[in-house]
C-alpha positions as CSV (number, residue, x, y, z in Angstrom):
1,X,-23.7,52.5,45.4
2,X,-21.1,55.0,44.3
3,X,-21.3,58.7,45.3
4,X,-23.7,59.3,42.3
5,X,-26.4,58.6,44.2
6,X,-26.4,61.4,46.9
7,X,-28.9,64.2,45.8
8,X,-31.3,65.6,48.4
9,X,-29.9,64.1,51.6
10,X,-27.7,61.4,53.8
11,X,-28.0,58.0,53.2
12,X,-30.3,55.9,55.3
13,X,-27.5,53.4,55.4
14,X,-24.4,52.3,53.5
15,X,-26.2,50.8,50.5
16,X,-29.8,52.8,50.3
17,X,-29.9,56.5,49.6
18,X,-32.4,58.8,50.2
19,X,-33.4,61.2,47.3
20,X,-35.8,64.4,47.3
21,X,-37.7,65.9,44.2
22,X,-36.7,69.1,43.2
23,X,-39.0,72.1,43.3
24,X,-38.4,75.8,42.9
25,X,-34.9,75.2,43.1
26,X,-34.9,73.3,46.4
27,X,-34.7,69.5,47.0
28,X,-37.9,68.7,49.1
29,X,-39.9,65.9,50.5
30,X,-43.3,65.0,49.5
31,X,-46.1,67.2,51.0
32,X,-47.7,63.8,52.1
33,X,-44.2,62.5,53.5
34,X,-44.4,59.3,51.7
35,X,-41.8,57.4,49.9
36,X,-41.2,54.7,47.8
37,X,-38.3,52.3,46.9
38,X,-36.1,52.2,43.8
39,X,-34.6,48.7,42.9
40,X,-31.3,47.6,41.1
41,X,-32.5,45.1,38.7
42,X,-29.5,43.0,38.8
43,X,-29.7,42.1,42.5
44,X,-33.4,43.0,43.2
45,X,-32.1,44.9,46.1
46,X,-33.2,48.5,47.3
47,X,-30.7,51.1,46.4
48,X,-32.7,54.3,47.2
49,X,-35.9,55.9,48.2
50,X,-37.8,58.7,46.8
51,X,-40.6,60.7,47.4
52,X,-44.1,59.6,46.3
53,X,-45.3,63.0,45.0
54,X,-49.1,63.7,44.6
55,X,-51.3,66.3,43.5
56,X,-50.2,68.9,46.1
57,X,-46.7,68.5,44.9
58,X,-47.5,68.9,41.5
59,X,-49.5,72.0,42.2
60,X,-46.1,73.1,44.0
61,X,-44.3,72.7,41.1
62,X,-46.5,74.1,38.5
63,X,-46.9,77.3,40.4
64,X,-43.1,77.6,40.8
65,X,-42.9,77.3,36.7
66,X,-45.8,79.7,36.3
67,X,-43.9,82.2,38.6
68,X,-40.6,81.7,36.8
69,X,-42.2,82.0,33.5
70,X,-44.4,85.1,34.1
71,X,-43.0,87.0,37.0
72,X,-39.6,86.0,37.1
73,X,-39.0,86.7,33.3
74,X,-37.8,83.3,32.4
75,X,-39.9,83.9,29.1
76,X,-37.8,87.5,28.5
77,X,-34.6,85.7,28.9
78,X,-32.6,86.3,25.7
79,X,-32.1,83.1,23.1
80,X,-28.3,83.7,23.6
81,X,-28.5,83.3,27.6
82,X,-31.1,80.1,27.2
83,X,-28.6,78.6,24.8
84,X,-25.6,79.0,27.1
85,X,-27.4,77.5,29.8
86,X,-28.4,74.2,27.6
87,X,-24.6,74.1,26.8
88,X,-23.6,74.2,30.4
89,X,-25.8,71.4,31.0
90,X,-24.2,69.3,28.3
91,X,-20.7,70.3,29.8
92,X,-21.9,69.2,33.3
93,X,-23.2,66.1,31.6
94,X,-19.9,65.1,30.0
95,X,-17.8,66.2,33.3
96,X,-19.8,63.4,34.9
97,X,-20.3,61.0,32.5
98,X,-19.1,57.9,34.1
99,X,-20.9,58.6,37.6
100,X,-23.9,59.4,35.6
101,X,-23.8,56.2,33.5
102,X,-22.8,54.2,36.4
103,X,-26.3,55.0,38.2
104,X,-28.4,54.6,35.1
105,X,-27.1,51.0,34.9
106,X,-27.5,50.4,38.5
107,X,-31.2,51.9,38.4
108,X,-32.3,50.3,35.0
109,X,-30.0,47.2,34.5
110,X,-28.8,48.2,31.1
111,X,-25.3,47.5,30.2
112,X,-22.8,50.3,31.3
113,X,-21.7,50.3,27.4
114,X,-25.0,51.3,26.5
115,X,-25.6,53.9,29.6
116,X,-22.1,55.7,28.3
117,X,-23.6,56.0,24.9
118,X,-26.7,57.5,26.4
119,X,-24.9,60.0,28.3
120,X,-23.0,61.1,25.2
121,X,-26.4,61.6,23.2
122,X,-28.2,63.4,26.1
123,X,-25.2,65.9,26.1
124,X,-25.2,66.2,22.3
125,X,-29.1,66.8,22.5
126,X,-28.5,69.6,25.1
127,X,-25.6,71.1,22.7
128,X,-28.0,70.9,19.7
129,X,-30.7,73.0,21.3
130,X,-28.3,75.5,22.9
131,X,-27.4,76.2,19.2
132,X,-31.0,76.0,17.9
133,X,-32.3,78.6,20.6
134,X,-30.9,81.5,18.5
135,X,-32.4,80.1,15.3
136,X,-35.9,80.1,16.4
137,X,-37.2,82.7,13.7
138,X,-40.5,84.4,12.8
139,X,-41.6,85.7,9.3
140,X,-42.5,88.5,7.6
141,X,-45.2,87.8,5.5
142,X,-46.2,89.7,2.0
143,X,-49.7,90.8,2.3
144,X,-51.9,92.6,-0.5
145,X,-52.2,95.8,1.9
146,X,-50.3,99.1,2.6
147,X,-49.1,96.9,5.6
148,X,-46.4,94.6,7.5
149,X,-47.7,91.2,8.5
150,X,-45.4,89.2,11.1
151,X,-45.6,85.7,12.3
152,X,-43.9,85.4,15.8
153,X,-42.9,82.3,17.6
154,X,-43.4,82.6,21.3
155,X,-42.9,79.7,24.3
156,X,-46.1,77.8,25.1
157,X,-45.8,78.4,28.7
158,X,-45.4,75.6,31.5
159,X,-44.9,72.3,29.9
160,X,-45.7,69.0,31.5
161,X,-43.2,66.2,30.7
162,X,-43.5,62.8,31.4
163,X,-40.9,60.3,30.6
164,X,-40.4,56.3,30.6
165,X,-37.9,54.2,32.4
166,X,-36.1,52.9,29.4
167,X,-33.8,55.8,29.0
168,X,-34.1,57.9,31.6
169,X,-31.5,60.5,31.2
170,X,-31.6,60.9,27.4
171,X,-35.5,61.0,27.4
172,X,-35.2,63.7,29.7
173,X,-32.9,65.7,27.6
174,X,-35.3,65.1,24.5
175,X,-38.0,66.8,26.5
176,X,-36.2,69.6,28.7
177,X,-33.6,70.8,26.0
178,X,-36.5,71.7,23.3
179,X,-38.7,73.5,26.1
180,X,-35.9,75.4,27.5
181,X,-34.6,76.4,23.7
182,X,-38.3,77.6,23.0
183,X,-38.4,79.8,26.2
184,X,-40.6,77.5,28.3
185,X,-40.4,76.1,31.8
186,X,-41.2,72.7,32.7
187,X,-42.3,70.2,35.4
188,X,-41.0,66.8,34.5
189,X,-42.0,63.4,36.1
190,X,-39.3,60.7,35.6
191,X,-40.6,57.0,35.7
192,X,-40.8,55.7,39.4
193,X,-38.7,53.1,38.4
194,X,-35.8,55.0,37.3
195,X,-36.0,58.3,38.6
196,X,-32.3,58.6,39.9
197,X,-30.2,60.1,37.2
198,X,-32.7,62.7,36.6
199,X,-32.6,63.9,40.1
200,X,-29.0,63.6,40.2
201,X,-28.9,65.9,37.0
202,X,-31.0,68.2,39.0
203,X,-28.0,68.9,41.3
204,X,-26.2,70.6,38.5
205,X,-29.3,73.0,37.4
206,X,-28.4,75.9,39.5
207,X,-24.5,75.7,38.6
208,X,-25.7,75.7,34.8
209,X,-27.4,79.0,35.4
210,X,-31.4,77.6,35.4
211,X,-33.4,79.8,38.0
212,X,-35.5,78.4,40.5
213,X,-38.8,77.2,38.9
214,X,-37.7,76.8,35.5
215,X,-37.2,73.1,35.5
216,X,-39.0,71.1,38.5
217,X,-38.8,67.4,38.8
218,X,-41.6,65.6,40.9
219,X,-41.2,62.0,41.6
220,X,-44.0,59.4,42.0
221,X,-46.2,57.1,40.0
222,X,-48.7,57.8,37.3
223,X,-51.8,58.0,39.1
224,X,-50.4,59.7,41.9
225,X,-48.2,62.5,40.3
226,X,-48.6,61.9,36.6
227,X,-52.3,62.3,36.6
228,X,-52.3,65.5,38.5
229,X,-49.7,66.8,36.2
230,X,-52.0,66.4,33.1
231,X,-54.9,67.8,34.7
232,X,-53.4,70.7,36.1
233,X,-55.0,73.8,34.6
234,X,-51.4,75.7,34.9
235,X,-49.8,73.3,32.4
236,X,-50.2,74.5,28.8
237,X,-48.7,71.7,27.1
238,X,-48.1,67.8,28.1
239,X,-45.5,65.8,26.4
240,X,-45.6,62.0,27.2
241,X,-43.4,58.9,26.0
242,X,-44.9,55.5,27.3
243,X,-47.6,53.0,26.4
244,X,-50.4,53.5,24.0
245,X,-52.8,52.8,26.6
246,X,-51.6,55.7,29.1
247,X,-51.3,57.8,26.1
248,X,-55.0,57.5,25.7
249,X,-55.8,58.4,29.1
250,X,-53.7,61.7,29.0
251,X,-55.3,62.7,25.8
252,X,-58.7,62.0,27.3
253,X,-57.8,64.3,30.4
254,X,-56.2,66.9,28.4
255,X,-59.2,67.3,26.3
256,X,-60.8,68.6,29.3
257,X,-59.0,71.8,28.4
258,X,-57.9,71.4,25.1
259,X,-54.5,71.5,26.1
260,X,-51.7,70.6,23.7
261,X,-50.2,67.3,23.5
262,X,-47.7,65.3,22.1
263,X,-47.5,61.4,22.2
264,X,-44.7,59.2,21.5
265,X,-46.3,55.8,22.1
266,X,-45.4,52.2,21.6
267,X,-44.5,50.2,18.4
268,X,-44.5,46.7,16.8
269,X,-42.0,47.6,14.2
270,X,-41.2,45.5,11.1
271,X,-37.5,44.5,10.3
272,X,-37.5,43.6,7.0
273,X,-34.9,41.3,5.2
274,X,-35.2,40.5,1.5
275,X,-33.0,37.6,0.2
276,X,-30.5,40.0,-1.9
277,X,-29.5,41.6,1.8
278,X,-26.1,41.2,3.3
279,X,-26.7,38.0,5.3
280,X,-24.3,38.3,8.0
281,X,-24.9,42.2,8.6
282,X,-28.9,41.2,8.4
283,X,-28.9,38.6,11.0
284,X,-26.7,41.0,13.2
285,X,-29.3,43.6,12.3
286,X,-31.9,41.5,13.4
287,X,-30.6,40.9,16.9
288,X,-29.4,44.2,17.6
289,X,-32.7,45.8,16.4
290,X,-34.7,43.5,18.9
291,X,-32.2,42.6,21.8
292,X,-30.6,46.0,22.3
293,X,-31.5,47.6,25.8
294,X,-33.0,44.3,26.7
295,X,-35.5,44.7,24.4
296,X,-37.1,47.6,26.3
297,X,-37.3,50.0,23.3
298,X,-40.3,51.6,21.8
299,X,-38.8,51.1,18.1
300,X,-37.6,47.6,18.7
301,X,-37.7,45.7,15.3
302,X,-39.4,42.7,17.1
303,X,-41.5,41.8,13.9
304,X,-38.7,40.2,11.9
305,X,-39.9,39.5,8.3
306,X,-37.7,37.4,6.3
307,X,-38.1,36.4,2.7
308,X,-38.8,32.5,2.0
309,X,-35.8,31.8,0.2
310,X,-33.4,32.8,3.1
311,X,-35.9,31.9,6.0
312,X,-34.6,28.7,7.2
313,X,-31.2,29.7,7.1
314,X,-31.9,32.9,8.7
315,X,-33.7,31.4,11.7
316,X,-30.8,28.9,12.4
317,X,-28.0,31.8,12.1
318,X,-30.0,34.2,14.3
319,X,-30.9,31.4,17.0
320,X,-27.0,30.4,17.1
321,X,-25.9,33.9,17.6
322,X,-28.8,34.8,20.2
323,X,-27.4,31.7,22.3
324,X,-23.9,33.5,22.7
325,X,-25.4,37.0,23.8
326,X,-23.8,37.4,27.3
327,X,-26.4,37.9,30.3
328,X,-25.5,39.6,33.3
329,X,-25.2,42.5,35.7
330,X,-25.3,45.7,33.7
331,X,-22.0,47.0,35.8
332,X,-20.0,44.1,34.1
333,X,-18.7,45.5,31.1
334,X,-18.6,42.2,29.4
335,X,-22.2,42.0,29.3
336,X,-24.5,42.6,26.3
337,X,-27.9,42.1,27.9
338,X,-28.9,43.0,31.4
339,X,-31.9,42.2,33.4
340,X,-35.4,43.7,33.0
341,X,-36.1,46.9,35.0
342,X,-38.6,45.6,37.4
343,X,-40.2,42.5,38.7
344,X,-43.4,43.6,37.0
345,X,-41.9,43.9,33.6
346,X,-40.0,40.5,33.8
347,X,-43.5,38.7,34.7
348,X,-45.3,40.7,31.9
349,X,-42.8,39.4,29.4
350,X,-42.7,36.0,30.7
351,X,-46.6,36.2,30.2
352,X,-46.1,36.6,26.5
353,X,-43.7,33.7,26.6
354,X,-46.1,31.5,27.5
355,X,-48.5,32.9,24.9
356,X,-45.7,32.7,21.9
357,X,-45.3,28.9,23.0
358,X,-48.7,28.3,22.1
359,X,-48.8,30.3,18.9
360,X,-45.4,29.6,17.1
361,X,-42.1,27.7,17.3
362,X,-39.4,28.4,19.5
363,X,-35.8,28.7,18.0
364,X,-33.9,29.8,21.2
365,X,-34.5,31.2,24.6
366,X,-37.9,31.3,26.0
367,X,-37.8,31.2,29.8
368,X,-35.8,33.0,32.8
369,X,-32.0,31.8,32.8
370,X,-31.4,29.5,35.3
371,X,-27.7,30.8,36.2
372,X,-28.7,33.9,38.3
373,X,-30.0,33.6,41.7
374,X,-31.3,37.1,41.9
375,X,-31.9,39.6,39.2
376,X,-35.2,40.0,36.7
377,X,-33.5,38.2,33.7
378,X,-35.3,36.8,30.7
379,X,-33.4,34.9,27.9
380,X,-33.1,36.7,24.5
381,X,-35.9,34.5,22.6
382,X,-36.8,33.8,19.2
383,X,-40.1,32.7,18.1
384,X,-40.7,31.4,14.3
385,X,-43.7,30.6,12.0
386,X,-45.3,33.4,13.6
387,X,-48.6,34.4,11.9
388,X,-48.7,38.3,11.8
389,X,-52.0,38.0,13.4
390,X,-50.8,36.3,16.7
391,X,-50.6,38.1,19.7
392,X,-46.9,38.2,19.9
393,X,-46.7,39.9,16.8
394,X,-49.3,42.5,17.6
395,X,-49.0,43.6,21.1
396,X,-45.6,45.5,22.1
397,X,-43.9,43.3,24.7
398,X,-41.0,45.6,25.3
399,X,-38.8,42.7,26.2
400,X,-36.2,40.7,24.2
401,X,-38.8,38.5,22.2
402,X,-38.4,38.3,18.6
403,X,-41.4,37.2,16.0
404,X,-39.9,35.8,12.8
405,X,-42.7,36.0,10.0
406,X,-42.0,34.7,6.5
407,X,-42.9,36.4,3.3
408,X,-42.9,35.8,-0.5
409,X,-42.4,39.1,-2.3
410,X,-42.3,42.8,-1.9
411,X,-45.7,43.3,-2.0
412,X,-46.5,40.6,0.6
413,X,-43.7,42.2,2.9
414,X,-45.4,45.4,2.8
415,X,-48.8,44.0,3.6
416,X,-47.6,42.3,6.4
417,X,-45.5,45.2,7.7
418,X,-48.3,47.8,7.9
419,X,-50.8,45.3,9.2
420,X,-50.3,46.6,12.6
421,X,-52.3,49.4,14.8
422,X,-48.5,50.7,15.2
423,X,-46.6,53.1,12.9
424,X,-43.5,53.9,15.0
425,X,-40.4,52.8,13.0
426,X,-39.6,50.0,10.4
427,X,-36.2,48.9,8.6
428,X,-35.7,47.4,5.3
429,X,-32.6,45.2,4.4
430,X,-31.8,45.0,0.7
431,X,-29.0,45.7,-1.7
432,X,-31.5,46.7,-4.4
433,X,-31.7,50.4,-4.1
434,X,-34.8,50.6,-6.2
435,X,-36.4,48.1,-3.9
436,X,-35.5,49.8,-0.9
437,X,-37.3,53.2,-1.7
438,X,-40.4,51.5,-3.0
439,X,-40.8,49.6,0.4
440,X,-39.8,53.0,2.2
441,X,-42.4,54.9,0.5
442,X,-44.8,52.1,1.2
443,X,-44.3,51.7,4.9
444,X,-46.4,53.4,7.3
445,X,-44.2,54.5,9.8
446,X,-42.5,57.6,11.4
447,X,-39.1,56.4,11.1
448,X,-37.5,54.0,8.3
449,X,-34.1,52.9,8.5
450,X,-32.3,51.1,5.4
451,X,-29.7,48.5,5.9
452,X,-29.7,49.6,9.5
453,X,-31.7,49.8,12.7
454,X,-31.8,51.8,15.8
455,X,-29.3,54.6,15.2
456,X,-31.0,58.0,16.2
457,X,-29.6,61.6,15.8
458,X,-30.8,64.7,17.4
459,X,-30.9,66.7,14.2
460,X,-33.6,64.3,12.7
461,X,-37.4,64.0,13.6
462,X,-38.6,61.2,15.9
463,X,-42.3,59.9,16.3
464,X,-44.6,57.9,14.9
465,X,-48.1,57.1,12.7
466,X,-51.1,55.7,13.9
467,X,-51.4,54.4,17.5
468,X,-47.7,55.0,18.0
469,X,-48.4,58.9,18.5
470,X,-48.2,62.2,17.3
471,X,-46.1,65.0,17.2
472,X,-42.2,64.8,16.7
473,X,-39.3,65.2,19.0
474,X,-35.6,66.0,18.0
475,X,-34.4,68.5,15.3
476,X,-36.3,71.6,14.7
477,X,-39.6,69.7,14.9
478,X,-39.0,69.0,18.7
479,X,-38.7,72.9,19.5
480,X,-42.0,73.5,17.3
481,X,-44.0,71.4,20.0
482,X,-43.2,74.1,22.8
483,X,-44.2,77.1,20.5
484,X,-47.1,79.3,19.7
485,X,-47.3,81.1,16.4
486,X,-49.0,84.7,16.8
487,X,-50.0,86.9,13.8
488,X,-49.1,90.7,13.9
489,X,-50.7,93.1,11.3
490,X,-49.1,96.4,11.4
491,X,-51.4,99.0,9.3
492,X,-49.1,101.4,7.2
493,X,-52.0,103.4,5.7
494,X,-52.8,106.7,7.4
495,X,-56.4,106.7,5.9
496,X,-58.9,105.7,8.4
497,X,-59.8,102.0,8.0
498,X,-63.5,100.5,7.8
499,X,-66.5,100.3,5.4
500,X,-67.9,104.1,5.3
């Protein structure tokens, strides 16, 4: 463990660091005094302890956020000043890029090269919304009267935000940055598996100019901390990224107060390869789309649809390359795929591997690598001759498991691609631009790539159709989720108004 994990207190011993949650500008323990352990997925060893927050801690954080918003005047802070704070947060991330990336890899298991890219993307996100803060405009509306009508944009208030464990600091940026740009305050709960990088970033909040209570970080699990955050009457808006199952629970809870909700949920994204695609790039695109970040990606292109003309050749080439992917600890710069985030997730994926063996044929992988004594590793796995109705083709596995499905023609590809409850992302590979755009228009997905998979830019909207949720993050769409619209009518007629 480097000096990166030092937020909130002295070490219990040389290897296990003690963290605290961040509420109202202070690092504090949970009100109940309970903690939980945080692990290194590559060694299965404990690297830190964090407070196990509960309803009392959530209430403390929400009240701090309310006071900061209403009494301390955060909602009146100028857009220029909010933007400057966001720029300074980006500077802090860039200044400690290596440190944050190492901590992210240590906590999540992902390769260090990927963590470094994540830090760059997180900093860029804060910079983008720092610039956007001064571009949140209302409108002057032409009305058929001697009057002026305005549409004003105002912050929602206190936002409750819950982020997943696959991209901890980046997913936090996707939520914190637009909320602050809009003028909201926030209570954010990181995943209990990966809270460390966000807690470390919280050490930079004061130096960046964030007043106490504007952003609060409560650690704990879903039932203990997440559910009270969603249910709290002081929270006006909930932003959640995670599974569809938890998303449904959040919707039910938020419905009691008609609370605003945006959900970025799971996916089972089709990655469609036509026979006229650039073959080598297509094979690489299939592997990257499925196995990046160990397959722990909501937009993973794990349903690989291949036209029959190239089907057998494609499977052989993909399987051969999959066997060359280097597994290992994320801090090893030669590693291309690290361990899964937890023993629970490894066991969950292993269960799907057993199901897959009964539903399809195995081309590569299919088990736990034997070369590691410790670590929650799973081999990059390719199943083929998968029926689209199979469990491994319909359920989100969130691990390095590819299901290859044959198709005959364009219509067949579209039918198979859309035959899923999800609609987060999709990709189409072809040299025929007319075909590409026909398929793009026909796909039921919120994000569609052509001859690529997984690039994400802060300027573009991110979100899904169907069971993949609703609302959008990133771009100006992301800040819209944190704004209310107010109509203002100003009468310019000095005559009395009425029906008499």
